[in-house]
BAFI-3210 file (N, C-alpha, C; in Angstrom, 3 decimals, decimal comma, padded with zeros to 6 digits):
// residues 216
n [1|2|3|4|5|6|7|8|9|10|11|12|13|14|15|16|17|18|19|20|21|22|23|24|25|26|27|28|29|30|31|32|33|34|35|36|37|38|39|40|41|42|43|44|45|46|47|48|49|50|51|52|53|54|55|56|57|58|59|60|61|62|63|64|65|66|67|68|69|70|71|72|73|74|75|76|77|78|79|80|81|82|83|84|85|86|87|88|89|90|91|92|93|94|95|96|97|98|99|100|101|102|103|104|105|106|107|108|109|110|111|112|113|114|115|116|117|118|119|120|121|122|123|124|125|126|127|128|129|130|131|132|133|134|135|136|137|138|139|140|141|142|143|144|145|146|147|148|149|150|151|152|153|154|155|156|157|158|159|160|161|162|163|164|165|166|167|168|169|170|171|172|173|174|175|176|177|178|179|180|181|182|183|184|185|186|187|188|189|190|191|192|193|194|195|196|197|198|199|200|201|202|203|204|205|206|207|208|209|210|211|212|213|214|215|216]
n.u [000,839|000,522|002,324|001,505|002,873|003,178|003,259|005,578|007,423|007,147|007,973|010,610|011,720|011,353|013,064|015,651|015,745|015,585|018,006|020,001|021,807|023,558|024,626|027,196|028,897|027,736|028,246|030,714|032,729|035,768|036,054|038,266|040,125|038,730|038,215|036,551|037,344|036,959|036,415|038,501|040,288|038,425|037,132|039,268|039,595|037,098|037,129|039,238|038,134|036,452|035,939|036,716|037,296|038,910|036,596|034,365|030,852|028,937|026,507|025,500|023,723|021,246|022,807|023,078|024,797|026,927|029,326|030,882|031,678|034,308|036,051|035,074|035,178|037,922|038,720|037,241|037,794|037,687|036,493|034,543|031,165|029,184|026,374|024,483|022,167|019,297|016,467|015,747|015,327|016,694|019,092|020,266|020,424|022,278|024,453|024,970|025,909|028,307|029,864|031,500|031,587|031,777|030,976|029,145|025,886|022,967|020,254|016,952|015,173|013,475|015,152|013,883|012,622|014,538|015,588|017,207|018,788|018,455|021,053|023,110|025,053|028,256|028,897|027,013|026,453|025,447|025,803|025,675|022,895|021,109|019,259|017,323|015,921|012,795|011,166|012,640|012,891|011,763|013,468|015,915|015,382|015,113|017,661|019,367|018,531|019,547|022,255|025,058|025,564|027,708|028,395|028,999|027,592|027,222|026,957|027,364|028,457|029,734|029,761|028,701|026,038|024,478|025,143|024,237|021,450|020,776|021,391|019,594|017,212|017,127|016,418|013,657|012,660|013,729|013,345|012,172|013,804|015,748|018,697|018,734|019,269|022,121|021,410|018,918|019,703|021,526|019,788|018,058|019,775|020,644|018,241|017,864|019,587|022,300|025,636|027,392|030,483|031,965|031,387|031,250|030,823|031,356|032,445|032,344|032,560|030,923|030,333|029,212|030,013|028,886|028,191|026,593|025,070|025,618|023,413|021,242]
n.v [-001,191|002,196|004,748|007,770|011,145|012,105|009,728|008,578|010,432|010,095|007,438|007,579|009,320|007,795|005,681|006,884|007,836|005,426|004,223|005,892|005,654|003,656|004,568|005,640|003,412|001,716|002,882|004,225|002,977|001,230|-002,023|-003,584|-002,153|-001,055|001,606|004,698|005,385|004,683|006,094|007,904|008,951|009,795|011,855|013,621|014,292|015,482|017,754|019,103|020,363|022,245|025,620|026,549|028,586|030,270|031,691|031,368|030,828|027,989|025,788|022,609|020,478|017,956|016,580|014,313|012,143|013,804|013,475|015,145|017,160|017,402|017,913|020,279|022,082|022,172|023,761|026,171|027,165|028,500|030,902|030,712|029,621|026,735|025,205|022,471|020,607|018,604|016,569|014,440|013,797|012,028|011,659|014,176|014,177|012,102|013,170|015,471|014,257|013,211|015,273|018,230|021,721|025,198|026,709|025,306|024,840|023,134|021,930|020,865|020,298|020,431|020,727|022,451|024,157|025,427|027,292|029,746|032,951|035,168|035,247|034,415|032,474|031,295|028,941|026,163|022,833|019,805|016,818|013,525|013,485|014,743|013,285|012,643|014,912|016,254|017,995|019,033|021,333|023,393|023,210|023,930|026,597|027,694|027,112|028,496|031,057|031,383|031,359|033,549|036,151|035,091|032,983|029,442|026,433|023,015|019,671|016,341|012,900|009,678|007,947|007,157|008,823|006,884|004,639|005,490|005,767|003,164|001,856|003,097|002,276|-000,344|-000,349|-000,347|001,721|004,084|004,019|005,735|007,877|009,580|010,650|013,318|013,133|014,329|016,466|017,316|017,983|020,058|021,960|022,383|023,558|025,816|027,210|027,982|030,016|029,476|029,147|026,665|025,390|023,042|019,714|016,530|013,168|010,097|006,633|005,919|008,557|011,661|014,989|018,277|021,602|024,763|028,253|031,004|033,438|036,933|038,500|037,012]
n.w [000,000|-000,841|000,769|002,512|002,281|004,928|006,391|005,367|006,312|009,115|009,431|008,553|010,480|012,827|012,243|012,264|014,898|016,319|015,689|016,560|018,793|017,983|015,654|014,842|015,176|013,323|010,784|010,706|012,090|012,082|012,075|012,305|013,681|015,740|016,019|015,159|012,446|009,857|007,507|007,230|005,227|003,365|004,743|004,953|002,275|001,730|003,466|002,418|000,328|001,335|002,154|004,958|007,823|010,647|012,922|011,343|010,794|010,928|009,608|010,226|008,630|009,159|010,988|012,550|014,712|014,968|013,482|011,926|013,599|015,081|012,942|011,837|014,034|014,457|012,387|012,457|014,894|018,314|017,993|016,112|015,252|015,565|014,335|015,079|013,565|013,465|012,609|014,113|017,385|019,062|017,765|018,090|020,870|021,309|019,926|021,442|023,755|022,889|021,925|022,871|023,517|023,836|021,745|020,248|019,046|019,609|017,744|017,332|014,586|011,403|008,241|006,457|008,139|009,609|012,342|012,046|011,646|008,823|006,401|008,166|008,296|007,219|005,956|004,856|005,421|004,055|004,901|004,033|004,131|002,376|000,644|002,503|003,162|003,681|002,167|-000,430|-002,098|-000,539|001,646|000,479|-000,134|002,423|003,569|001,889|002,401|004,934|004,451|004,058|001,601|-000,935|000,609|001,252|000,067|000,689|-000,436|000,383|000,169|001,059|-001,149|-004,488|-006,339|-007,526|-005,969|-003,446|-003,879|-004,543|-002,172|-000,341|-001,493|-000,745|001,867|003,827|005,448|004,445|001,752|-000,040|-000,205|-002,181|-003,948|-006,120|-009,723|-011,671|-013,477|-012,450|-009,889|-010,307|-011,365|-009,208|-007,313|-008,714|-009,061|-006,494|-006,258|-006,286|-007,350|-008,900|-008,012|-007,777|-008,758|-008,016|-008,706|-008,146|-007,818|-004,429|-003,592|-003,345|-004,037|-003,856|-004,228|-003,810|-004,354|-002,815|-004,708|-004,869|-005,480|-004,719]
ca.u [000,000|001,307|002,323|001,355|004,091|003,283|003,668|006,987|008,166|007,142|008,792|012,001|012,127|011,439|014,264|016,850|015,718|015,847|019,386|020,921|022,856|024,499|024,885|028,630|029,441|027,169|028,714|032,026|033,690|036,612|035,980|039,587|040,879|037,864|038,086|035,623|038,167|036,763|036,405|039,468|040,771|037,285|036,949|040,373|039,279|035,958|037,479|040,175|037,303|035,595|036,641|036,410|038,368|038,626|035,518|033,217|029,609|028,639|025,310|025,662|022,338|021,137|024,107|023,129|025,529|027,976|030,602|031,668|031,987|035,728|036,680|034,651|035,705|039,365|038,944|036,628|038,353|036,738|035,842|033,439|029,952|028,713|025,001|024,206|020,719|018,737|015,037|015,586|015,774|017,655|020,385|020,810|020,746|023,531|025,454|025,281|026,691|029,613|030,615|031,438|032,169|030,958|030,508|028,215|024,474|022,218|018,900|016,066|014,269|013,629|015,951|013,033|012,173|015,703|015,310|018,382|018,559|018,862|022,450|023,824|026,071|029,236|028,887|025,961|026,886|024,493|026,603|024,986|021,518|020,260|018,116|016,326|015,185|011,406|010,756|013,955|012,811|011,558|014,695|016,911|015,020|015,441|019,094|020,012|018,213|020,442|023,613|025,468|025,965|029,067|028,569|029,173|026,638|027,887|026,242|028,378|028,259|030,871|029,338|028,155|024,583|023,919|025,302|023,359|020,063|020,631|021,391|018,328|016,143|017,125|016,005|012,238|012,373|014,181|013,325|011,688|014,756|016,715|019,512|018,377|020,309|022,932|020,676|017,911|020,402|022,041|018,655|017,583|020,703|020,655|016,989|018,002|020,528|023,641|026,520|028,136|031,927|032,481|030,368|031,937|029,949|032,161|032,362|032,930|032,638|029,996|030,465|028,866|030,342|028,249|028,311|025,424|025,349|025,385|022,102|020,184]
ca.v [000,000|003,417|005,570|009,214|011,868|012,161|008,397|008,448|011,279|009,472|006,226|008,035|009,855|006,669|004,925|007,566|007,843|004,068|003,813|006,958|005,223|002,762|005,100|005,733|002,065|001,134|003,448|004,870|002,192|000,239|-003,131|-004,186|-001,339|-000,671|003,059|005,254|006,052|003,947|007,023|008,957|009,578|010,476|013,117|014,496|014,794|016,388|019,036|019,819|021,088|023,213|026,843|026,877|029,308|030,776|032,664|031,071|030,292|026,823|024,994|021,196|020,016|016,502|016,312|013,014|012,075|014,817|012,952|016,247|018,184|017,687|018,462|021,672|022,883|022,342|024,789|027,469|027,570|028,919|032,147|030,386|029,009|025,549|024,787|021,064|020,549|017,332|016,455|013,310|014,272|011,082|011,954|015,352|013,756|011,349|014,155|016,315|013,463|012,886|016,464|019,361|022,967|026,361|027,323|024,413|025,043|021,958|022,321|019,828|020,925|020,058|021,690|023,468|025,073|025,752|028,581|030,618|034,246|035,371|035,604|034,255|031,424|031,334|027,638|025,197|021,510|018,695|015,607|012,241|013,730|015,432|012,481|012,530|016,156|015,920|018,873|019,521|022,702|024,291|023,180|024,723|028,006|028,072|027,048|029,582|032,289|031,410|031,620|034,902|036,316|034,590|031,804|028,168|025,350|021,753|018,391|015,300|011,515|008,812|006,984|007,837|008,966|005,565|003,783|005,986|005,444|001,708|001,511|003,525|001,445|-001,652|-000,154|000,020|002,970|005,247|003,614|006,860|008,974|009,485|011,793|013,642|013,017|015,534|017,564|017,796|018,588|021,353|022,868|022,680|024,499|027,073|027,910|028,530|031,133|028,972|028,888|025,448|025,420|021,669|018,654|015,234|012,014|008,955|005,561|006,196|009,973|012,602|016,296|019,513|022,841|025,856|029,526|031,871|034,636|038,151|039,061|036,103]
ca.w [000,000|-000,969|001,971|002,339|002,687|006,396|006,854|004,993|007,253|010,442|009,390|008,445|011,773|013,745|011,889|012,744|016,366|016,806|015,431|016,943|019,723|017,304|014,308|014,535|015,019|012,108|009,519|010,737|012,846|011,424|013,033|012,458|014,642|016,851|016,036|014,153|011,440|008,605|006,374|007,528|003,992|002,741|005,455|004,546|000,935|001,836|004,089|001,545|-000,639|002,016|002,562|006,351|008,493|011,997|013,050|010,485|011,357|010,095|009,887|009,882|008,436|009,264|011,608|013,204|015,982|014,979|012,985|011,352|014,611|015,338|011,732|011,687|015,139|014,250|011,374|012,779|016,187|019,353|017,583|015,211|015,823|014,850|014,594|014,794|013,363|012,998|012,924|015,026|018,697|019,644|017,144|018,781|022,235|021,227|019,505|022,605|024,690|022,318|021,521|023,788|023,023|024,144|020,495|019,540|019,342|019,172|017,334|016,792|013,611|009,998|007,485|005,839|009,185|010,432|012,995|012,072|011,018|007,436|006,161|009,443|008,222|006,134|005,280|005,183|004,982|004,086|004,752|004,161|004,581|001,403|000,210|003,565|003,352|003,361|001,067|-000,854|-002,618|000,601|002,441|-000,222|000,027|003,801|003,808|001,148|003,135|006,079|003,966|003,715|000,205|-001,102|001,450|000,548|000,330|000,376|-000,333|000,226|000,605|000,783|-002,163|-005,661|-006,299|-007,853|-004,801|-002,389|-004,203|-004,455|-000,746|000,259|-002,044|-000,080|003,262|003,753|006,149|003,659|000,344|-000,847|-000,067|-003,270|-004,340|-007,510|-010,726|-011,807|-014,119|-011,500|-008,753|-010,758|-011,509|-007,854|-006,692|-009,464|-008,744|-005,141|-006,306|-006,011|-008,486|-008,578|-008,258|-007,854|-008,797|-008,110|-008,491|-008,555|-006,819|-003,124|-003,198|-003,992|-003,389|-004,559|-003,533|-004,539|-003,650|-002,931|-005,476|-004,092|-005,789|-004,298]
c.u [000,880|001,184|002,139|002,674|004,277|003,737|005,137|007,857|008,262|008,043|010,276|012,516|012,271|012,712|015,511|016,884|016,092|017,318|020,427|022,091|023,926|025,025|026,371|029,254|028,955|027,897|030,141|033,096|034,444|036,724|037,312|040,434|040,064|037,661|037,143|036,403|038,073|036,898|037,399|039,926|039,647|037,025|038,054|040,077|038,146|036,391|038,564|039,415|036,489|036,394|036,236|037,591|037,956|037,528|034,298|032,037|029,125|027,353|025,534|024,269|022,280|022,374|024,222|023,867|026,745|029,326|031,489|032,202|033,478|036,441|036,342|035,253|037,196|039,651|038,355|037,130|037,259|035,982|034,672|032,258|029,530|027,296|024,839|022,694|020,299|017,266|014,763|016,175|016,785|019,039|021,044|021,212|022,075|024,687|025,918|026,152|028,105|030,487|030,395|032,087|031,236|030,384|029,674|026,798|023,701|020,761|018,146|015,046|014,494|014,450|015,088|012,488|013,326|015,568|016,545|018,086|019,036|020,320|023,300|024,961|026,983|029,197|027,710|026,377|025,749|025,289|025,739|023,537|020,585|019,081|016,984|015,557|013,769|010,875|012,016|013,910|012,641|012,811|015,775|016,646|015,409|016,943|019,845|019,692|019,190|021,879|023,866|025,716|027,434|029,358|028,529|028,176|027,255|026,932|027,279|027,930|029,540|030,416|028,861|026,654|023,912|023,986|024,388|021,911|019,799|020,547|020,065|017,158|016,032|016,661|014,592|011,961|012,741|014,151|012,831|012,692|015,876|017,475|019,185|019,565|021,012|022,157|019,662|018,570|020,956|020,914|018,138|018,475|020,691|019,381|017,038|018,992|021,955|024,402|027,429|029,604|032,483|031,321|031,098|030,937|030,676|032,055|033,072|032,962|031,713|030,153|030,083|029,279|029,787|028,293|027,070|025,809|024,889|023,998|020,961|019,552]
c.v [001,249|004,263|007,041|009,894|011,932|010,823|008,140|009,221|010,606|008,242|006,582|008,503|008,736|005,872|005,583|007,652|006,474|003,679|004,825|006,465|004,372|003,343|005,140|004,363|001,430|001,585|003,983|004,064|001,215|-000,933|-003,854|-003,435|-000,983|000,818|003,519|006,068|005,361|004,854|008,174|009,691|010,316|011,822|014,108|015,107|015,803|017,747|019,783|020,672|022,210|024,425|027,283|027,584|029,795|031,834|032,387|030,542|029,210|026,145|023,593|020,577|018,487|015,933|014,945|013,080|012,991|014,346|014,048|017,226|018,428|018,304|019,942|022,547|023,148|023,520|026,154|028,024|028,054|030,177|031,921|029,796|027,851|025,213|023,336|020,880|019,184|017,254|015,328|013,668|013,331|011,258|013,145|014,998|013,008|012,274|014,992|015,564|013,168|014,106|017,615|020,580|024,121|027,009|026,384|024,715|023,857|022,333|021,101|020,520|020,315|021,125|022,804|024,479|025,473|027,165|029,468|031,891|034,269|035,814|035,502|033,245|031,593|030,062|026,816|023,862|020,509|017,419|014,378|012,407|014,240|014,579|012,437|013,825|015,963|016,721|019,585|020,964|023,713|024,358|024,034|026,216|028,509|028,139|028,151|030,944|032,467|031,748|033,106|034,987|035,928|033,367|030,526|027,120|024,049|020,579|017,304|013,958|010,750|007,623|007,798|007,990|007,624|004,632|004,179|005,561|003,947|001,271|001,886|002,675|000,090|-001,576|000,410|001,391|004,205|004,968|004,724|008,009|008,852|010,789|012,097|013,449|014,352|016,700|018,174|018,507|019,962|022,382|023,302|023,724|025,852|027,885|028,549|029,691|030,740|028,720|027,724|025,581|024,018|020,690|017,340|014,133|010,792|007,861|005,943|007,648|010,833|013,932|017,420|020,674|023,983|027,123|030,383|033,153|035,870|038,717|038,208|036,562]
c.w [000,000|000,292|001,613|002,705|004,193|006,968|006,539|005,976|008,623|010,475|009,328|009,806|012,808|013,509|012,463|014,267|016,935|016,682|015,909|017,794|019,045|015,993|013,949|014,326|013,717|010,851|009,533|011,466|011,953|012,395|013,194|013,477|015,877|016,965|014,931|013,113|010,080|007,390|006,560|006,259|003,263|003,415|005,088|003,177|000,987|002,372|003,330|000,522|-000,010|002,499|003,966|006,996|009,866|011,984|012,203|011,301|010,407|010,559|009,338|009,842|008,482|009,925|012,244|014,522|016,010|014,493|012,392|012,394|014,807|014,141|011,564|012,780|014,994|013,319|011,735|014,107|017,150|018,970|016,634|015,967|014,938|015,287|014,149|014,746|012,838|013,421|013,910|016,394|019,349|019,027|017,840|020,209|022,263|020,872|020,693|023,624|024,211|022,070|022,497|023,148|023,299|022,890|019,647|019,997|018,764|018,906|016,807|015,888|012,239|009,291|006,913|006,847|010,114|011,014|013,146|011,296|009,573|007,372|007,431|009,383|007,010|005,295|005,787|004,581|005,136|003,833|005,014|004,613|003,485|000,915|001,230|003,829|002,831|002,177|000,584|-001,355|-001,488|001,462|001,796|-000,060|001,413|004,032|003,071|001,774|004,291|005,667|003,731|002,211|000,046|-000,260|000,639|001,032|-000,165|000,540|-000,538|000,781|000,336|-000,057|-003,349|-005,507|-006,599|-006,653|-003,665|-002,654|-004,147|-003,001|-000,088|-000,235|-001,377|001,368|003,287|004,364|005,337|002,162|-000,594|-000,910|-001,095|-003,474|-005,801|-008,448|-010,937|-012,401|-013,153|-010,325|-009,126|-010,848|-010,141|-007,184|-007,400|-009,203|-007,366|-005,102|-006,004|-007,309|-008,123|-008,989|-008,524|-007,865|-009,065|-007,806|-009,033|-007,497|-005,530|-002,695|-004,057|-003,278|-004,344|-003,664|-004,384|-003,690|-003,881|-003,654|-004,721|-004,307|-005,289|-002,986]
res [m|k|m|t|p|d|e|i|y|r|r|r|k|e|f|f|n|e|h|a|a|q|w|r|d|m|w|y|k|d|h|s|t|g|r|c|d|k|h|e|k|d|f|e|r|l|f|s|l|l|p|l|g|p|g|d|c|v|l|d|v|g|c|g|t|g|v|l|v|p|f|i|l|e|r|i|n|a|s|g|i|l|y|e|l|d|f|a|e|k|m|i|e|t|n|r|g|l|n|e|g|d|n|i|r|f|i|v|a|d|a|e|n|a|p|l|d|e|a|s|c|d|v|v|v|c|f|s|c|f|p|h|l|h|n|k|e|k|a|m|k|t|l|c|r|i|l|k|p|g|g|v|f|v|v|s|h|f|d|s|s|e|g|i|n|k|h|h|g|s|c|h|a|v|m|h|d|h|l|p|g|e|a|a|m|r|l|l|l|e|r|a|g|l|a|i|d|t|f|i|d|e|p|g|f|y|c|i|v|a|r|k|q|a|s|s]
***
């Protein structure tokens, strides 16, 4: 039986809440070492593409348990601000328990309703979450409103779009959550007033880096 959008949303949220406590071990733990460094080289590559610096204000959308937190804090220093935002309250609860910092702000909200001021962030990162945004067009409008003119918007995964969509299709809870194809993705970002600088879609790595145009 076909599910309604509200049912899809509820099932998605239940899935992420149920798995929050085990999320890092599920996806980031190298079971041969016992450390959560499975994607160490992928993170190095990702952050080599991001223009982060001391004092920057960063929004980490769909942050989950905060796997990006140490990488971002290392670059923005104590003078920057990091917003950790997720719609699943258990993800934020787990994140809060794993990450400390006077300059971290934890927020439970959907991306399309992110309660941040206009032009308040230098960088918005959607890591491993874009397919799960319930209303992608509305979310893009909100996130671009939050970005400063000239600010950077990032979408990234540690798999290709094909691999991501195949994986989600095999999981009943998120089987409706797909990453748009390149043409659709480019159009979505351009309609939001973003100029794409980088578009990588290859086995094991996906990354879009786009910049908010001053007139947007």
